[in-house]
C-alpha positions as CSV (number, residue, x, y, z in Angstrom):
1,M,29.4,-22.9,-11.3
2,S,28.0,-21.5,-7.9
3,K,29.8,-19.2,-5.5
4,K,31.5,-21.0,-2.6
5,V,30.0,-20.1,0.6
6,T,32.5,-18.2,2.4
7,L,32.6,-17.4,6.5
8,A,31.8,-13.7,5.9
9,D,28.3,-15.3,4.2
10,I,27.3,-17.3,7.2
11,A,28.1,-14.3,9.7
12,E,26.2,-11.7,7.1
13,E,23.0,-14.6,7.2
14,V,23.2,-14.8,10.9
15,G,23.9,-11.4,12.2
16,V,27.2,-11.9,14.1
17,S,30.9,-11.6,13.2
18,T,33.2,-13.8,11.1
19,V,35.2,-14.4,14.3
20,A,32.0,-15.9,15.8
21,V,31.2,-18.3,13.0
22,H,34.8,-19.4,13.2
23,K,34.6,-20.3,16.9
24,A,31.4,-21.7,16.4
25,L,32.3,-24.2,13.5
26,T,36.0,-25.0,15.0
27,G,34.3,-25.8,18.6
28,K,36.2,-23.2,20.4
29,Q,34.8,-21.3,23.3
30,G,33.0,-18.2,23.2
31,V,29.8,-18.6,22.0
32,S,26.7,-20.1,23.3
33,D,25.5,-23.3,22.4
34,G,22.5,-21.9,21.1
35,L,23.9,-19.7,19.0
36,R,26.4,-22.6,17.8
37,I,23.6,-24.5,16.7
38,K,22.2,-21.6,15.0
39,I,25.0,-21.0,13.0
40,K,26.0,-24.3,12.0
41,N,22.5,-24.5,10.7
42,V,22.5,-21.9,8.8
43,A,26.1,-22.8,7.2
44,E,24.6,-26.5,6.3
45,N,21.6,-24.5,4.5
46,L,23.7,-22.5,2.6
47,G,25.9,-25.2,1.7
48,Y,29.5,-24.5,3.4
49,T,31.9,-27.2,3.0
50,N,35.2,-26.5,5.2
51,T,38.5,-27.6,3.5
52,V,39.6,-28.7,7.3
53,S,36.9,-30.2,8.9
54,E,35.6,-29.4,12.1
55,K,35.6,-33.2,13.9
56,A,39.9,-32.7,12.3
57,K,40.4,-29.5,14.3
58,I,38.9,-30.5,17.7
59,Q,40.7,-33.5,17.5
60,D,43.8,-32.1,16.9
61,V,44.0,-31.2,21.1
62,V,44.4,-34.8,20.9
63,K,47.7,-35.4,20.2
64,K,48.2,-39.0,22.1
65,T,45.7,-40.4,24.2
66,G,42.6,-38.3,24.3
67,N,42.4,-39.0,27.8
68,I,42.8,-36.3,30.5
69,G,43.3,-37.2,33.9
70,V,41.2,-35.8,36.9
71,I,42.9,-36.6,40.5
72,I,41.1,-36.0,43.6
73,P,41.6,-37.1,47.3
74,E,39.4,-39.9,48.2
75,Q,37.7,-38.5,51.0
76,Y,36.2,-35.4,49.2
77,Y,34.8,-37.6,46.4
78,G,31.2,-39.0,46.2
79,L,29.5,-39.3,42.9
80,S,26.0,-36.9,43.4
81,A,27.0,-37.1,46.8
82,S,29.3,-34.2,47.0
83,F,30.4,-30.8,45.5
84,Y,33.5,-32.3,44.6
85,G,31.3,-35.1,42.7
86,Q,29.4,-32.6,40.9
87,L,32.4,-30.8,39.9
88,Y,33.8,-33.8,38.3
89,E,30.9,-33.7,36.4
90,Q,31.1,-30.8,34.7
91,V,34.5,-31.3,33.6
92,V,33.8,-34.9,32.4
93,R,30.7,-32.7,30.1
94,M,33.4,-29.9,29.1
95,L,35.7,-33.0,28.1
96,Y,33.1,-34.2,25.8
97,K,33.4,-30.9,23.9
98,Y,37.0,-31.7,23.1
99,E,36.6,-35.2,21.9
100,C,38.3,-35.8,25.4
101,Y,37.9,-39.0,28.3
102,G,38.2,-38.3,31.6
103,I,39.7,-40.9,33.8
104,L,39.1,-40.4,37.6
105,E,41.7,-41.2,40.0
106,L,41.2,-41.1,43.9
107,L,44.0,-40.2,45.5
108,T,44.6,-42.4,48.5
109,E,46.7,-41.5,52.3
110,N,49.2,-43.8,51.1
111,T,49.8,-42.3,48.0
112,Y,50.4,-39.1,50.0
113,R,52.2,-40.7,52.5
114,D,54.4,-42.2,49.9
115,M,54.8,-39.4,47.4
116,M,53.7,-42.2,44.9
117,L,52.6,-41.2,41.2
118,P,48.8,-41.8,40.5
119,R,48.7,-45.1,38.2
120,I,47.4,-43.2,35.4
121,L,50.5,-41.0,35.5
122,Q,52.9,-44.3,36.0
123,E,51.2,-45.9,32.7
124,S,51.4,-42.6,30.9
125,K,47.5,-43.2,30.2
126,V,46.9,-39.1,30.0
127,D,47.9,-36.1,27.9
128,G,47.3,-34.0,30.8
129,V,46.0,-33.7,34.4
130,I,43.4,-32.0,36.8
131,L,44.2,-31.5,40.3
132,L,40.8,-31.5,41.8
133,G,40.8,-30.3,45.7
134,I,44.2,-31.3,47.0
135,T,45.3,-29.5,49.9
136,D,48.8,-31.3,50.5
137,E,51.2,-28.9,49.2
138,K,54.4,-31.0,48.9
139,Y,52.5,-33.8,47.1
140,V,51.3,-30.8,44.4
141,K,54.7,-29.6,44.2
142,F,55.8,-33.8,43.9
143,L,53.5,-33.8,41.3
144,M,54.0,-30.8,39.3
145,E,57.5,-32.0,39.1
146,K,57.5,-35.7,38.4
147,S,54.3,-35.9,36.2
148,G,55.8,-35.6,32.8
149,R,52.3,-33.9,32.1
150,P,50.6,-30.3,31.8
151,V,49.0,-30.3,35.2
152,L,46.1,-27.7,35.8
153,G,44.5,-27.1,39.4
154,L,40.9,-26.9,40.1
155,D,39.3,-25.1,43.3
156,M,42.4,-25.2,45.0
157,Y,46.1,-22.9,44.9
158,F,49.3,-22.7,46.9
159,P,50.1,-19.0,47.6
160,S,54.1,-20.8,47.2
161,I,53.6,-22.7,44.2
162,A,53.2,-21.1,40.6
163,L,50.3,-23.9,39.5
164,D,47.8,-22.5,36.8
165,T,44.5,-23.2,38.4
166,V,40.7,-22.3,38.5
167,I,39.5,-21.1,41.7
168,S,35.8,-19.6,42.8
169,D,35.8,-16.3,43.9
170,G,35.6,-17.2,47.6
171,Y,37.2,-14.3,49.2
172,R,34.4,-11.9,47.4
173,G,31.6,-14.6,47.7
174,A,32.2,-14.8,51.6
175,Y,32.6,-10.7,52.0
176,M,29.2,-10.4,49.8
177,M,27.4,-12.8,52.1
178,T,28.5,-11.4,55.3
179,S,27.9,-7.4,53.8
180,Y,24.4,-8.9,52.7
181,L,24.3,-10.0,57.1
182,I,25.0,-6.5,58.1
183,G,22.6,-5.1,55.7
184,N,20.1,-6.8,57.0
185,G,20.8,-5.7,60.5
186,H,23.3,-8.2,61.8
187,R,26.4,-7.1,63.7
188,N,27.3,-9.6,65.7
189,I,28.1,-12.4,63.0
190,G,30.5,-15.3,63.6
191,F,32.3,-17.4,61.1
192,V,32.1,-21.3,61.0
193,G,34.9,-23.1,59.2
194,S,38.7,-24.9,60.0
195,V,40.4,-21.6,58.7
196,E,43.6,-23.2,57.9
197,A,42.2,-26.7,56.3
198,T,41.7,-25.7,52.8
199,S,42.8,-22.5,50.7
200,S,38.9,-22.3,50.1
201,I,38.0,-21.5,53.4
202,T,41.2,-19.3,54.1
203,D,39.8,-16.9,51.4
204,R,36.5,-17.2,52.7
205,Y,37.2,-16.4,56.3
206,W,39.5,-13.0,55.1
207,G,36.4,-12.1,52.6
208,Y,34.1,-12.3,55.8
209,R,37.0,-10.4,58.1
210,K,37.3,-7.7,55.2
211,A,33.6,-7.2,55.6
212,L,33.4,-6.8,59.7
213,R,36.2,-4.2,59.2
214,E,34.8,-2.3,56.8
215,N,31.6,-1.7,58.7
216,N,33.6,-1.0,61.9
217,I,32.6,-4.5,63.4
218,E,35.2,-5.7,66.3
219,Y,35.9,-9.0,65.3
220,M,36.3,-11.0,68.3
221,D,38.0,-14.6,68.6
222,I,34.8,-16.4,69.8
223,W,33.1,-15.7,66.7
224,E,35.5,-18.2,64.9
225,I,34.0,-21.8,65.4
226,P,35.4,-25.0,63.6
227,D,33.8,-26.9,61.7
228,R,36.2,-30.4,60.7
229,N,39.2,-32.7,62.0
230,G,42.4,-32.8,60.5
231,Q,41.2,-35.8,57.5
232,G,38.9,-32.5,56.4
233,E,35.6,-34.6,57.5
234,N,32.6,-32.6,59.4
235,F,32.3,-32.7,63.1
236,D,28.7,-34.4,63.8
237,V,28.6,-31.1,66.7
238,I,29.8,-28.0,65.4
239,L,27.4,-25.5,67.4
240,E,25.4,-25.7,70.8
241,D,24.2,-22.7,71.3
242,T,24.1,-19.3,69.2
243,R,27.0,-17.5,71.4
244,E,24.9,-14.3,71.7
245,L,25.5,-14.3,67.6
246,D,23.2,-12.8,65.4
247,A,24.5,-14.4,62.5
248,L,26.8,-17.1,61.3
249,V,28.6,-17.0,57.8
250,C,29.5,-21.1,57.0
251,N,32.0,-21.7,54.5
252,C,29.9,-24.6,52.9
253,D,26.2,-25.3,52.5
254,L,27.0,-28.7,54.5
255,T,28.3,-27.3,57.5
256,A,25.4,-24.7,57.7
257,S,23.0,-27.8,57.2
258,I,24.9,-29.3,60.1
259,V,25.0,-26.0,62.2
260,I,21.1,-25.4,61.8
261,Q,20.8,-29.3,62.7
262,N,22.7,-28.9,66.0
263,L,20.7,-25.5,66.6
264,E,17.2,-27.0,66.2
265,D,17.8,-30.0,68.4
266,R,18.1,-27.9,71.3
267,G,15.3,-25.7,70.8
268,Y,16.2,-22.9,68.8
269,E,14.5,-21.5,65.4
270,I,16.1,-20.3,62.4
271,P,16.4,-17.8,61.4
272,R,14.2,-16.3,64.3
273,D,17.2,-16.4,67.0
274,I,20.0,-17.0,64.5
275,S,20.6,-16.1,60.7
276,I,22.8,-18.9,59.4
277,A,24.3,-18.4,55.5
278,G,26.3,-20.6,53.7
279,F,28.3,-21.0,50.5
280,D,28.4,-23.0,47.3
281,D,24.9,-23.4,46.7
282,F,24.9,-27.4,46.9
283,L,23.5,-29.9,49.1
284,P,24.0,-33.6,48.7
285,L,20.9,-35.7,47.4
286,G,17.9,-35.7,49.9
287,M,18.9,-32.9,51.7
288,D,16.9,-29.8,51.5
289,R,18.3,-27.7,48.9
290,N,15.4,-24.9,49.1
291,R,16.4,-23.5,52.8
292,I,20.0,-22.2,52.8
293,T,20.6,-18.7,51.8
294,T,24.1,-19.1,50.1
295,Y,26.8,-18.2,47.5
296,K,26.4,-20.4,44.3
297,V,29.6,-21.1,43.0
298,D,29.5,-21.1,39.5
299,M,30.8,-24.9,39.0
300,E,29.9,-25.0,34.8
301,T,32.2,-22.0,33.8
302,M,34.7,-23.2,36.7
303,A,34.9,-26.3,34.6
304,D,34.2,-25.0,31.0
305,V,37.6,-22.6,31.6
306,C,39.8,-25.5,33.5
307,V,39.5,-27.7,30.4
308,G,39.6,-25.1,28.3
309,T,42.8,-24.0,29.5
310,L,44.3,-27.1,30.1
311,I,44.0,-28.3,26.4
312,R,45.6,-24.8,25.1
313,K,47.9,-26.1,27.6
314,I,48.5,-29.3,26.4
315,N,48.7,-28.1,22.9
316,H,51.6,-25.4,23.7
317,K,49.3,-22.9,22.6
318,K,49.0,-19.3,24.3
319,Y,46.6,-19.7,27.6
320,Q,45.6,-17.5,30.4
321,K,48.2,-18.4,33.1
322,G,48.2,-18.0,37.3
323,I,45.1,-18.3,39.1
324,Q,41.4,-17.5,37.1
325,V,38.9,-16.7,39.7
326,V,35.0,-17.7,38.5
327,S,32.8,-15.3,40.7
328,G,29.2,-16.5,41.6
329,D,26.1,-14.7,43.2
330,I,24.3,-14.6,46.3
331,V,21.1,-16.4,46.4
332,C,18.5,-16.0,48.8
333,K,16.4,-18.7,50.6
334,K,14.7,-18.8,53.8
335,S,17.7,-19.1,56.5
336,V,18.1,-15.2,56.8
337,R,16.1,-12.7,58.7
338,V,15.9,-8.9,58.7
339,K,17.0,-7.7,62.3
340,S,15.0,-5.2,63.1
341,S,17.2,-2.4,65.9
């Protein structure tokens, strides 16, 4: 009788640990897609058989419906045309890893106002819920109390609520972007964004302010420039002149793009007359994605961490509680110049 193939045999053949082999064969996080495929191929070639199939182990996370609800305010959603549309697509891809399905529900203004549960919760269609980009603190509290399902936030948080959530590193990202502009010789640097509109914009504003303070740059109130109305809709005209600023840190690339268009319509040249930096490294289809120097938000990792955490939470397994922060990187393009002294 031939010897039974073990995880240790596969690990030795591939040159990895038995822990990595276990993760690869059971669909768990912690190994790259390329390594997972390699391990599976080696296991098959060696004739490895598992007493509990990989599929059964993965399906163990789906105790009831196999569905995960994703709730997004309707004003922020537009598949392939908005940041949240792209982030939702990443969430759906990550859910496939667990053989789960995402059910999207858009929150209307009436749902907020009347404090109504989304239909997917009223009809018990999901095992857990991802709240994506919701800015109404009172409504989030309501959902956490009344949903009857595990809840996880994505790209949102509230200091006063103990919500498990995954966010991008907006504070550090804006700090890095502002420091980058300072390093390129800029001193009079404005911030474009309605600071109280979302927690993300607030974090980015204070990261910007920290960089100014560390470089002994005195902040002026006129440097804070709002970009949207109370419904979260961008103004068509955000800025009509440079306000004698050297550079601008915009809270997102869409805002940066509008500002560039506003100024160019009035005869300014970017970046000769003013450097402009964005955030997210995302613009809707049809817009020039190769122009704006920005801070890239790692949407794939955010979705991966969010889905993995929610699945563990659903199954009453140990998971990272509180706020999990995913970092990104500056992406240098064409909208920032070196300012000579």
